[in-house]
Backbone as ProteinMPNN parsed JSONL, in Angstrom:
{"seq_chain_A": "MGGRFGVAAGHIVLLPTFRELNEEVFFESCLEYRFEREGTTQPDWGTGIHFPGEDSSQENISGIKKQLDYLHESLNVALKNHDELVSMKRLLYEKGDSDSNQ", "coords_chain_A": {"N_chain_A": [[124.023, 89.314, 44.203], [122.646, 90.775, 47.095], [121.668, 91.225, 50.57], [119.755, 92.309, 53.478], [119.056, 92.099, 56.923], [117.469, 92.607, 60.068], [118.9, 92.129, 63.311], [118.551, 91.826, 66.637], [119.767, 94.771, 67.988], [121.009, 95.536, 65.712], [122.141, 95.037, 62.315], [122.454, 92.497, 59.87], [124.314, 92.266, 57.038], [124.321, 90.979, 53.89], [126.509, 90.684, 51.319], [127.226, 90.897, 47.808], [129.904, 89.208, 46.036], [132.788, 91.123, 45.708], [135.038, 92.43, 43.308], [136.96, 94.248, 43.945], [137.478, 95.892, 47.028], [137.513, 98.511, 49.178], [138.037, 98.241, 52.316], [138.172, 99.984, 54.546], [136.857, 102.349, 53.713], [134.394, 101.219, 53.134], [133.497, 100.268, 55.695], [133.408, 102.699, 57.082], [131.353, 103.926, 55.672], [129.25, 102.212, 56.318], [129.046, 102.662, 59.097], [128.403, 105.372, 59.089], [125.934, 105.299, 57.793], [124.495, 103.77, 59.636], [124.619, 105.191, 62.111], [124.722, 107.976, 61.722], [122.85, 108.892, 59.971], [120.239, 111.005, 58.8], [117.184, 111.614, 60.407], [113.672, 112.166, 60.706], [112.924, 114.952, 62.595], [111.365, 114.974, 65.72], [108.235, 116.512, 66.079], [107.107, 119.294, 68.146], [104.586, 118.722, 69.297], [104.697, 116.022, 69.425], [105.825, 115.045, 71.755], [103.816, 114.912, 73.597], [102.322, 112.716, 73.028], [101.611, 109.42, 73.855], [102.259, 106.049, 73.422], [100.337, 103.052, 73.896], [101.513, 101.106, 76.572], [103.982, 102.316, 76.632], [104.669, 103.801, 78.942], [104.789, 101.759, 80.911], [106.849, 100.303, 79.844], [108.976, 102.095, 80.145], [109.035, 102.214, 82.931], [109.776, 99.598, 83.46], [112.374, 99.594, 82.416], [113.55, 101.447, 84.167], [113.329, 100.008, 86.568], [115.013, 97.833, 86.04], [117.437, 99.181, 85.798], [117.744, 100.006, 88.46], [118.053, 97.511, 89.654], [120.47, 96.77, 88.485], [122.174, 98.711, 89.607], [122.041, 97.902, 92.295], [123.167, 95.335, 92.043], [125.758, 96.006, 91.179], [126.68, 97.311, 93.462], [126.565, 95.149, 95.278], [128.427, 93.459, 94.088], [130.79, 94.97, 94.43], [130.997, 94.915, 97.237], [131.302, 92.159, 97.638], [133.72, 91.735, 96.271], [135.452, 93.254, 97.86], [135.276, 91.868, 100.286], [136.339, 89.421, 99.47], [138.963, 90.191, 98.796], [139.892, 90.845, 101.364], [139.839, 88.321, 102.587], [141.739, 86.968, 101.024], [143.971, 88.439, 101.702], [144.245, 87.715, 104.379], [144.791, 85.011, 104.059], [147.273, 85.14, 102.866], [148.875, 85.623, 105.03], [149.543, 83.172, 105.983], [151.672, 82.207, 104.495], [153.446, 84.242, 103.772], [156.574, 85.795, 104.47], [157.111, 88.22, 105.568], [158.666, 91.488, 105.875], [161.401, 91.756, 103.774], [163.72, 93.092, 104.418], [163.991, 93.011, 107.196], [164.773, 90.44, 107.7], [167.471, 90.213, 107.323]], "CA_chain_A": [[122.834, 89.73, 44.903], [122.889, 90.94, 48.518], [120.473, 91.369, 51.384], [119.937, 92.888, 54.804], [117.984, 91.816, 57.868], [117.762, 93.08, 61.416], [119.134, 91.178, 64.387], [118.651, 92.582, 67.887], [119.856, 96.212, 67.752], [121.858, 95.783, 64.551], [121.756, 94.453, 61.04], [123.411, 91.649, 59.168], [124.265, 92.624, 55.629], [124.939, 89.998, 53.004], [126.949, 91.408, 50.132], [127.753, 90.078, 46.717], [131.361, 89.177, 45.969], [133.362, 92.271, 45.008], [136.385, 92.215, 42.771], [137.796, 95.125, 44.765], [136.724, 96.501, 48.12], [138.288, 99.286, 50.138], [137.329, 97.919, 53.553], [138.089, 101.151, 55.426], [135.787, 103.209, 53.205], [133.145, 100.47, 53.272], [133.049, 100.276, 57.086], [133.029, 104.079, 57.417], [130.032, 104.146, 55.078], [128.277, 101.463, 57.134], [128.858, 103.382, 60.356], [127.7, 106.616, 58.796], [124.536, 104.949, 57.525], [123.858, 103.232, 60.842], [124.565, 106.089, 63.257], [124.714, 109.409, 61.428], [121.852, 109.269, 58.972], [119.258, 111.95, 59.303], [115.808, 111.169, 60.558], [112.742, 113.272, 60.881], [112.911, 115.472, 63.961], [110.041, 114.889, 66.329], [107.617, 117.83, 66.279], [106.833, 119.635, 69.546], [103.386, 118.062, 69.777], [104.961, 114.59, 69.529], [106.186, 114.652, 73.127], [102.59, 114.71, 74.371], [101.647, 111.495, 72.602], [102.186, 108.214, 74.436], [101.696, 104.807, 72.903], [100.004, 102.086, 74.953], [102.645, 100.305, 77.016], [105.218, 103.108, 76.674], [104.986, 104.122, 80.343], [105.215, 100.547, 81.614], [108.165, 99.959, 79.301], [109.934, 102.982, 80.809], [109.123, 101.762, 84.324], [110.55, 98.36, 83.416], [113.776, 99.996, 82.231], [113.994, 102.053, 85.432], [113.484, 98.928, 87.543], [116.219, 97.068, 85.697], [118.589, 100.016, 86.16], [117.882, 99.923, 89.915], [118.616, 96.194, 89.935], [121.887, 96.823, 88.1], [122.879, 99.475, 90.642], [122.146, 97.026, 93.467], [124.128, 94.272, 91.734], [127.104, 96.594, 91.185], [127.029, 97.495, 94.878], [126.804, 93.817, 95.835], [129.696, 92.986, 93.532], [131.878, 95.689, 95.094], [131.112, 94.384, 98.601], [131.851, 90.8, 97.532], [135.14, 91.857, 95.893], [136.177, 93.737, 99.032], [135.355, 90.746, 101.228], [137.276, 88.443, 98.907], [140.315, 90.743, 98.957], [140.257, 90.71, 102.774], [140.128, 86.908, 102.832], [143.011, 86.643, 100.367], [145.015, 89.064, 102.523], [144.433, 86.872, 105.555], [145.394, 83.767, 103.598], [148.698, 85.409, 102.612], [149.592, 85.58, 106.308], [149.981, 81.79, 106.196], [152.889, 81.852, 103.763], [154.379, 85.348, 103.587], [157.619, 85.841, 105.495], [157.25, 89.554, 106.097], [159.575, 92.417, 105.214], [162.681, 91.091, 103.479], [164.825, 93.848, 105.048], [164.133, 92.638, 108.596], [165.356, 89.101, 107.776], [168.914, 90.252, 107.064]], "C_chain_A": [[123.159, 89.79, 46.398], [121.58, 91.044, 49.27], [120.804, 91.935, 52.739], [118.762, 92.46, 55.663], [118.434, 92.215, 59.256], [117.943, 91.941, 62.393], [119.385, 92.005, 65.64], [118.698, 94.07, 67.558], [120.668, 96.531, 66.503], [121.297, 95.148, 63.301], [122.857, 93.519, 60.565], [123.225, 91.947, 57.695], [125.007, 91.556, 54.841], [125.25, 90.693, 51.694], [127.364, 90.451, 49.038], [129.281, 90.106, 46.753], [131.848, 90.378, 45.152], [134.723, 91.887, 44.455], [137.376, 93.059, 43.549], [136.918, 95.728, 45.837], [137.702, 97.22, 49.031], [137.555, 99.151, 51.464], [137.159, 99.129, 54.464], [136.938, 102.057, 54.992], [134.43, 102.526, 53.379], [132.622, 100.536, 54.706], [132.688, 101.681, 57.553], [131.642, 104.383, 56.879], [128.95, 103.431, 55.88], [127.989, 102.189, 58.435], [128.084, 104.676, 60.144], [126.219, 106.34, 58.561], [123.818, 104.556, 58.809], [123.642, 104.289, 61.917], [124.402, 107.56, 62.918], [123.67, 109.821, 60.405], [120.799, 110.154, 59.61], [117.892, 111.294, 59.385], [114.924, 112.384, 60.717], [112.748, 113.688, 62.344], [111.492, 115.432, 64.494], [109.475, 116.287, 66.505], [107.304, 118.05, 67.76], [105.629, 118.876, 70.095], [103.612, 116.565, 69.982], [105.299, 114.13, 70.937], [104.959, 114.388, 73.985], [101.846, 113.445, 74.012], [102.369, 110.295, 73.189], [101.475, 106.997, 73.862], [101.344, 103.894, 74.068], [101.218, 101.227, 75.289], [103.947, 101.082, 77.129], [105.63, 103.416, 78.112], [105.464, 102.888, 81.097], [106.575, 100.076, 81.107], [109.248, 100.805, 79.968], [110.114, 102.593, 82.271], [109.953, 100.485, 84.413], [112.041, 98.666, 83.29], [114.328, 100.594, 83.519], [114.222, 100.988, 86.494], [114.737, 98.109, 87.294], [117.466, 97.866, 86.043], [118.829, 99.997, 87.67], [118.497, 98.584, 90.314], [120.102, 96.162, 89.601], [122.711, 97.588, 89.134], [123.089, 98.619, 91.886], [123.188, 95.932, 93.226], [125.56, 94.804, 91.706], [127.584, 96.819, 92.621], [127.382, 96.161, 95.522], [128.126, 93.253, 95.357], [130.866, 93.665, 94.227], [132.087, 95.185, 96.515], [131.753, 93.001, 98.567], [133.339, 90.832, 97.17], [135.982, 92.311, 97.082], [136.346, 92.615, 100.049], [136.353, 89.7, 100.748], [138.719, 88.922, 99.071], [140.795, 90.613, 100.404], [140.608, 89.26, 103.115], [141.473, 86.496, 102.229], [144.17, 87.251, 101.148], [145.298, 88.228, 103.766], [145.132, 85.569, 105.175], [146.896, 83.952, 103.362], [149.521, 85.373, 103.898], [150.131, 84.178, 106.593], [151.333, 81.492, 105.547], [153.855, 83.012, 103.542], [155.343, 85.421, 104.752], [157.805, 87.226, 106.081], [158.227, 90.381, 105.289], [160.929, 91.746, 105.019], [163.865, 91.814, 104.113], [165.032, 93.42, 106.502], [164.737, 91.249, 108.767], [166.872, 89.109, 107.619], [169.692, 90.567, 108.306]], "O_chain_A": [[123.879, 88.93, 46.905], [120.505, 90.96, 48.675], [121.97, 92.036, 53.118], [117.617, 92.452, 55.21], [119.621, 92.169, 59.581], [117.25, 90.925, 62.328], [120.328, 92.795, 65.691], [117.781, 94.589, 66.921], [120.984, 97.696, 66.263], [120.126, 94.773, 63.242], [124.039, 93.737, 60.832], [122.112, 91.888, 57.171], [126.176, 91.272, 55.101], [124.356, 91.228, 51.038], [127.799, 89.331, 49.307], [129.873, 90.945, 47.433], [131.375, 90.615, 44.041], [135.463, 91.115, 45.064], [138.507, 92.635, 43.787], [135.753, 96.043, 45.594], [138.61, 96.605, 49.589], [136.575, 99.853, 51.715], [136.112, 99.285, 55.091], [136.135, 102.483, 55.823], [133.441, 103.171, 53.727], [131.445, 100.824, 54.924], [131.756, 101.844, 58.341], [130.841, 105.029, 57.555], [127.866, 103.974, 56.095], [126.833, 102.322, 58.836], [127.211, 105.024, 60.939], [125.356, 107.059, 59.066], [122.678, 104.956, 59.043], [122.599, 104.296, 62.572], [123.971, 108.33, 63.776], [123.615, 110.987, 60.014], [120.514, 110.057, 60.804], [117.51, 110.511, 58.515], [115.412, 113.506, 60.85], [112.593, 112.848, 63.23], [110.542, 115.807, 63.807], [110.16, 117.165, 67.029], [107.245, 117.094, 68.533], [105.652, 118.433, 71.244], [102.808, 115.905, 70.641], [105.089, 112.967, 71.282], [105.058, 113.704, 75.004], [100.832, 113.13, 74.636], [103.584, 110.159, 73.045], [100.247, 106.934, 73.826], [101.984, 103.956, 75.118], [101.871, 100.687, 74.397], [104.925, 100.564, 77.669], [106.805, 103.305, 78.461], [106.44, 102.959, 81.843], [107.361, 99.512, 81.868], [110.312, 100.294, 80.316], [111.229, 102.638, 82.792], [110.743, 100.318, 85.342], [112.866, 98.066, 83.978], [115.449, 100.281, 83.919], [115.199, 101.054, 87.24], [115.44, 97.736, 88.233], [118.448, 97.303, 86.527], [119.976, 99.974, 88.117], [119.352, 98.523, 91.198], [120.899, 95.594, 90.348], [123.811, 97.168, 89.493], [124.176, 98.608, 92.464], [123.998, 95.639, 94.106], [126.479, 94.124, 92.163], [128.739, 96.553, 92.951], [128.384, 96.055, 96.229], [128.862, 92.638, 96.129], [131.84, 93.0, 94.579], [133.227, 95.04, 96.958], [132.64, 92.702, 99.367], [134.125, 90.047, 97.701], [137.089, 91.816, 97.29], [137.427, 92.433, 100.607], [137.124, 89.159, 101.541], [139.595, 88.142, 99.444], [141.963, 90.307, 100.647], [141.564, 89.005, 103.847], [142.245, 85.766, 102.851], [145.236, 86.644, 101.247], [146.452, 88.054, 104.156], [145.986, 85.087, 105.92], [147.691, 83.048, 103.62], [150.725, 85.12, 103.86], [151.077, 84.023, 107.364], [152.059, 80.612, 106.011], [154.998, 82.774, 103.153], [154.972, 85.14, 105.892], [158.593, 87.392, 107.013], [158.576, 90.027, 104.163], [161.527, 91.236, 105.966], [164.913, 91.204, 104.324], [166.161, 93.466, 106.99], [165.173, 90.903, 109.866], [167.496, 88.06, 107.778], [170.921, 90.638, 108.264]]}, "name": "protein", "num_of_chains": 1, "seq": "MGGRFGVAAGHIVLLPTFRELNEEVFFESCLEYRFEREGTTQPDWGTGIHFPGEDSSQENISGIKKQLDYLHESLNVALKNHDELVSMKRLLYEKGDSDSNQ"}
């Protein structure tokens, strides 16, 4: 006996014990079921219908994306500053060009 239940954006599938299992074919079938199965195409009139909370949900997503952009920018600045500090620190122990010491 097997079962299936959703977790976050995916599913956990509990399978019975198989005597033989071609894992490659099994995983291809799982991927096909999960990502390539056909669904009903939304009719033209469907784009004009909004569920309560849909707009605020989209605004929330947009706000989070803006925060992510800001954080990526902040990370790049912090990495650049760190690289500059490490470069300065190397001046304490580097001897310079090895060709000029000969």
